[in-house]
C-alpha positions in Angstrom: 25.0 -20.2 91.3 28.6 -19.2 91.1 29.1 -19.8 94.9 27.5 -23.3 94.5 29.9 -24.1 91.6 32.9 -23.0 93.6 32.1 -25.8 96.0 30.9 -28.3 93.5 32.2 -27.4 90.0 30.3 -30.3 88.3 26.9 -29.6 89.9 24.7 -29.8 86.8 21.5 -28.0 88.1 23.7 -25.0 89.1 25.4 -25.0 85.7 22.1 -25.0 83.9 20.6 -22.4 86.1 23.6 -20.1 85.7 23.3 -20.3 81.9 19.5 -19.4 82.3 20.5 -16.5 84.5 23.0 -15.2 81.9 20.3 -15.5 79.2 17.7 -13.7 81.3 20.3 -10.9 81.9 20.8 -10.6 78.1 24.3 -12.2 78.0 23.6 -14.9 75.4 27.3 -15.4 74.5 28.2 -16.3 78.1 25.2 -18.5 78.4 26.1 -20.4 75.1 29.7 -20.7 76.2 28.7 -22.3 79.5 26.2 -24.6 77.9 28.8 -25.6 75.2 31.3 -26.5 77.9 28.7 -28.3 79.9 27.6 -30.4 76.9 31.2 -31.3 76.1 31.9 -32.6 79.5 28.8 -34.8 80.2 29.2 -38.5 80.8 27.4 -41.0 78.7 25.0 -41.8 81.5 23.9 -38.2 81.8 21.5 -38.4 79.0 18.7 -36.4 80.8 21.1 -33.6 81.4 22.2 -33.6 77.8 18.6 -33.0 76.7 18.3 -30.1 79.2 21.5 -28.6 77.7 20.1 -28.9 74.2 16.8 -27.2 75.3 18.6 -24.3 77.0 20.9 -23.9 73.9 17.8 -23.9 71.6 16.0 -21.3 73.8 19.1 -19.1 73.9 19.7 -19.3 70.1 16.0 -18.5 69.5 16.3 -15.5 71.8 19.0 -14.0 69.6 17.3 -14.8 66.3 19.1 -18.0 65.2 15.9 -19.9 64.4 17.6 -22.5 62.1 20.0 -23.8 64.8 17.3 -23.6 67.4 14.9 -25.6 65.3 17.2 -28.5 65.0 17.8 -28.6 68.7 14.1 -28.4 69.6 13.5 -31.4 67.3 16.3 -33.2 69.0 14.8 -32.6 72.4 11.3 -33.6 71.3 12.6 -36.9 69.9 13.5 -37.8 73.5 10.8 -35.9 75.4 7.7 -35.6 73.1 5.6 -33.7 75.6 8.2 -31.0 76.5 6.1 -27.8 76.4 9.0 -25.4 76.1 10.4 -27.3 73.1 7.0 -27.6 71.4 6.4 -23.8 71.7 9.9 -23.0 70.6 9.7 -25.3 67.6 6.6 -23.7 66.1 7.8 -20.2 67.1 11.2 -20.3 65.3 9.8 -20.6 61.7 6.8 -20.7 59.5 5.6 -24.2 58.8 4.8 -25.4 55.3 2.8 -28.4 54.2 6.0 -30.4 53.8 7.1 -29.9 57.4 6.5 -32.8 59.7 6.1 -30.5 62.8 2.4 -31.5 62.8 3.4 -35.1 63.4 5.6 -34.0 66.3 2.8 -32.0 67.9 0.3 -34.9 67.4 2.8 -37.2 69.0 2.9 -34.9 72.0 -0.9 -34.8 72.3 -1.0 -38.6 72.3 1.3 -38.9 75.3 -0.5 -40.1 78.5 -0.9 -38.0 81.6 -0.4 -34.5 79.9 -0.7 -31.6 82.3 -3.1 -28.8 81.5 -0.2 -26.6 80.5 1.3 -29.3 78.2 -2.0 -29.9 76.5 -2.7 -26.1 76.1 0.8 -25.5 74.6 0.5 -28.5 72.3 -2.9 -27.4 70.9 -1.6 -23.9 70.5 1.4 -25.3 68.5 -1.1 -27.2 66.4 -3.0 -24.1 65.7 0.1 -22.2 64.8 1.1 -24.8 62.2 -2.4 -24.8 60.6 -2.4 -21.0 60.6 1.0 -21.0 58.8 -0.5 -23.4 56.2 -3.6 -21.3 55.6 -5.9 -23.9 57.2 -7.7 -21.3 59.3 -10.8 -23.3 60.4 -8.6 -26.1 61.7 -6.3 -23.6 63.3 -9.1 -21.8 65.2 -10.4 -25.2 66.4 -7.0 -26.0 67.8 -6.7 -22.5 69.4 -10.1 -23.0 71.0 -9.0 -26.4 72.4 -5.8 -24.8 73.7 -7.8 -22.2 75.6 -10.4 -24.7 76.8 -7.5 -26.8 78.3 -6.9 -23.9 80.8 -10.2 -22.0 81.2 -10.2 -18.4 82.1 -10.4 -17.6 85.8 -10.2 -13.8 85.6 -12.4 -11.6 87.8 -13.5 -9.0 85.2 -15.8 -7.2 87.5 -13.0 -6.6 90.0 -10.8 -5.4 87.1 -13.5 -3.0 85.9 -13.8 -1.6 89.4 -10.0 -1.1 89.6 -10.0 0.8 86.3 -12.9 3.0 87.5 -11.0 3.7 90.8 -7.8 4.6 88.9 -9.6 7.1 86.7 -11.3 8.6 89.8 -8.1 8.9 91.8 -5.7 10.2 89.1 -7.1 13.6 88.4 -4.9 16.4 87.0 -5.0 18.0 90.4 -4.0 14.8 92.2 -0.9 14.4 90.0 0.0 18.1 89.9 0.1 18.1 93.7 2.6 15.3 93.6 4.8 16.2 90.6 7.8 16.8 92.9 7.4 13.5 94.9 9.5 11.3 92.5 12.9 11.5 90.9 13.4 13.8 87.9 15.4 11.5 85.6 15.0 10.9 81.9 16.7 7.5 81.9 13.8 5.1 82.3 11.6 4.6 79.3 8.4 2.6 79.6 6.7 0.8 76.7 3.2 -0.1 77.6 0.1 -1.5 75.9 -1.6 -4.8 75.4 0.6 -7.8 74.7 0.8 -8.5 70.9 0.5 -4.8 70.1 4.0 -4.3 68.8 5.8 -3.6 72.1 8.7 -6.0 71.3 9.2 -4.5 67.8 9.3 -0.9 69.3 11.8 -2.0 71.9 14.0 -3.7 69.3 14.0 -0.5 67.1 14.8 1.7 70.1 17.4 -0.7 71.5 19.3 -0.5 68.1 20.3 3.0 69.1 23.7 3.1 70.9 22.4 5.3 73.7 19.5 2.9 74.5 19.4 -0.4 76.2 16.4 -2.7 76.2 15.9 -4.5 79.5 12.9 -6.6 78.3 9.8 -7.3 80.3 10.6 -6.4 83.9 8.3 -6.9 86.9 10.1 -4.1 88.7 7.3 -1.5 88.8 4.8 -4.1 90.1 7.4 -5.4 92.7 8.4 -1.9 93.8 4.8 -0.8 94.4 4.0 -4.1 96.0 6.8 -3.5 98.5 5.1 -0.3 99.7 1.8 -1.8 100.7 2.0 -5.6 100.4 -0.8 -5.5 97.9 -0.7 -5.6 94.1 -1.0 -2.1 92.7 -3.3 -3.2 89.9 -6.1 -4.3 92.2 -8.6 -2.2 94.2 -7.1 -2.6 97.7 -3.6 -1.9 96.4 -4.6 1.4 94.7 -6.4 2.5 97.9 -3.3 2.0 100.0 -0.9 3.5 97.5 -3.0 6.7 97.3 -1.8 7.6 100.8 1.9 7.5 100.1 3.9 10.5 101.2 6.5 12.3 99.1 9.4 10.5 100.9 7.7 7.1 100.2 7.4 7.8 96.4 11.0 9.0 96.2 12.2 5.9 98.0 10.2 3.7 95.6 11.6 5.5 92.6 15.2 5.1 93.8 14.6 1.4 94.5 13.5 0.9 91.0 16.4 2.9 89.5 18.9 0.9 91.6 17.6 -2.3 90.2 17.7 -1.2 86.6 21.0 0.6 86.8 22.8 -2.7 87.4 21.8 -3.9 83.9 21.6 -0.5 82.1 25.4 0.2 82.3 26.2 3.6 80.8 23.1 3.8 78.5 21.3 7.2 78.6 17.9 5.5 78.3 16.9 2.1 79.7 13.7 0.5 78.4 11.3 -1.4 80.6 9.0 -3.2 78.2 6.3 -4.6 80.5 3.1 -4.2 78.5 0.8 -4.4 81.5 2.4 -1.4 83.1 -0.4 0.4 81.2 -2.4 -0.4 84.4 -0.1 1.8 86.5 0.9 4.7 84.3 -0.3 7.1 86.9 2.2 5.7 89.5 5.0 5.7 86.9 4.3 9.4 86.2 4.4 10.1 89.9 7.7 8.3 90.5 9.3 9.6 87.2 7.8 12.8 86.1 10.3 13.2 83.2 10.3 9.6 82.0 9.2 8.8 78.5 6.2 6.5 78.0 5.4 4.9 74.7 1.9 3.5 74.3 1.8 0.7 71.6 -1.6 0.4 69.8 -2.9 -2.0 67.3 -6.3 -2.7 65.5 -8.6 -4.0 68.3 -9.6 -7.2 66.5 -6.0 -8.0 65.4 -4.6 -7.6 68.9 -7.5 -9.6 70.5 -7.1 -12.4 68.0 -3.4 -12.5 68.5 -4.0 -12.7 72.3 -6.5 -15.5 71.9 -4.2 -17.5 69.6 -1.1 -17.3 71.9 -0.3 -19.2 75.1 -0.1 -17.0 78.2 0.2 -17.6 81.9 -2.8 -17.6 84.2 -2.2 -13.9 84.9 -3.5 -13.2 81.4 -6.3 -15.8 81.5 -8.7 -13.1 80.2 -7.3 -14.0 76.8 -8.8 -17.5 76.8 -12.4 -16.4 76.4 -13.5 -14.2 73.5 -16.3 -12.4 75.3 -14.1 -11.8 78.3 -11.3 -10.6 76.1 -13.6 -8.0 74.6 -14.5 -6.7 78.0 -10.9 -6.5 79.0 -10.0 -4.6 75.8 -12.7 -2.0 76.5 -11.2 -1.5 80.0 -7.8 -1.1 78.5 -9.0 1.4 75.9 -10.8 3.5 78.5 -7.9 3.6 80.9 -5.4 4.5 78.2 -7.5 7.4 77.0 -7.4 8.7 80.6 -3.7 8.4 80.9 -3.1 10.1 77.5 -5.1 13.1 78.7 -3.4 13.1 82.1 0.2 13.0 81.0 0.3 14.2 77.3 3.8 15.5 77.6 5.2 12.2 78.8 3.4 9.8 76.5 3.2 9.3 72.8 1.1 6.6 71.1 2.5 4.4 68.3 0.1 2.5 66.1 1.5 -0.8 64.8 -0.1 -0.2 61.4 1.5 3.2 61.0 4.9 1.8 62.1 4.7 -0.8 59.4 3.6 1.7 56.8 6.3 4.3 57.7 9.1 2.7 59.6 11.5 5.6 59.4 9.0 8.4 60.1 7.6 6.7 63.2 11.0 5.6 64.4 12.3 9.1 64.1 9.4 10.4 66.2 10.1 7.8 68.9 13.8 8.6 69.0 12.9 12.3 69.2 10.5 11.7 72.1 13.4 10.1 73.9 15.4 13.3 73.5 18.1 11.6 71.4 19.7 12.3 68.0 18.6 10.0 65.1 20.7 6.9 64.4 20.2 5.0 61.1 20.8 1.6 62.6 17.3 1.8 64.1 15.9 1.0 60.7 18.0 -2.2 60.6 16.6 -3.3 63.9 16.4 -7.0 62.9 20.2 -7.1 62.7 20.7 -6.0 66.3 22.0 -8.9 68.3 20.2 -8.9 71.7 18.2 -11.3 73.7 14.4 -11.2 73.2 12.3 -13.7 75.2 8.8 -12.6 74.5 6.4 -14.5 72.1 7.6 -12.1 69.4 11.2 -13.1 69.7 11.3 -14.6 66.1 9.3 -11.9 64.4 11.4 -9.0 65.7 14.5 -10.6 64.2 12.9 -10.5 60.7 12.7 -7.5 58.3 9.4 -5.6 58.6 6.4 -7.3 57.1 2.7 -6.4 56.9 1.0 -9.8 56.8 -0.2 -9.5 60.4 -2.4 -6.5 59.6 -6.0 -7.6 59.1 -5.2 -11.1 60.3 -8.5 -11.2 62.2 -10.4 -11.6 59.0 -9.1 -15.1 58.6 -11.2 -16.0 61.6 -14.1 -13.6 61.2 -16.7 -16.4 61.2 -15.6 -17.6 64.6 -15.4 -14.2 66.4 -19.0 -13.6 67.2 -18.6 -13.3 71.0 -15.6 -11.0 70.6 -17.4 -8.7 68.1 -20.4 -8.5 70.4 -18.3 -7.7 73.4 -16.3 -5.0 71.7 -19.4 -3.4 70.5 -21.2 -3.4 73.8 -21.7 0.0 75.5 
């Protein structure tokens, strides 16, 4: 983008994409400065670009916790582009709606637009559900969430996933890992936060990243990309695990160094660099092989609370298991089985953190996590919501608020609608 702008300093797409790149790299100040300069130099006829600038500013402000300023900009964008999915999602994410808010009118205006894509429709219905949930109108909220998920039905091969979990458990025996403990790189710098999405992973990262020796890198695809480069197949699928099982020591060490080189660029001088990709829970065995001294933190949450939270959020097609309650229950059981295996396989590397315990004893659990990272305690970890850093996950608004317990037991609001989930979770 910089090279493009050297040749064409007013190339608007390059300016916008450079600002997005700065935000993705965690440099919100540089992104906002670039967007401010771009907005100030637009010509009157560049209205469409002006809306794009407002949207990028709003997303950047939301990522650093300035929900009030972001909210105004999201509304400004939606006044011009009523069906903008990113603006709709951002608007309902950056605050809790009250009965007096007219956000519902904005969402209904979006749903009335002709020619909505499946993604736009799904995001709009999810936004509607979020507003109703904020207002305590839970039956209406669940109906909206159901319509959101029906807009993009699940296309997830649960049988193939169950076979992958079984193969992972069969392959990664204590003996298999012990024979390969010296294949990787013995560094303590990488830290991996794993678990299901919506289980508290963003909160844990925010707490740890408030320590001066720790940097949070957000949700990285690097483990997946690194393993993919070795075989040309996804590691979290059956053919991929079969190919990866034949890697030699030199191959594992090369993959570990490739991963470290990619993270070192962003980690700077930090002693610990957090990779908060929840679905790395699928490949904990490979992580332990590449980094036998790395810390792994497994975030856990009440099964019904985490499943309801997954069902009521919009996710990409990769996570389409979350769009069907019965399928979601089966997926959860796979996750639970695999994590029990990893915990028994690498007990020295992994600790489990329950969301409910973290909320009930913030200091005690935070001290345990910092101790697991091999660092001295730092009090600012308790004021995590004041730490200014970019967060771009669905929890980006919540982790910038003081700790609250209202999400515990949230599933009970929807209990009458959860029959397929309850039956699936209870199945043997």
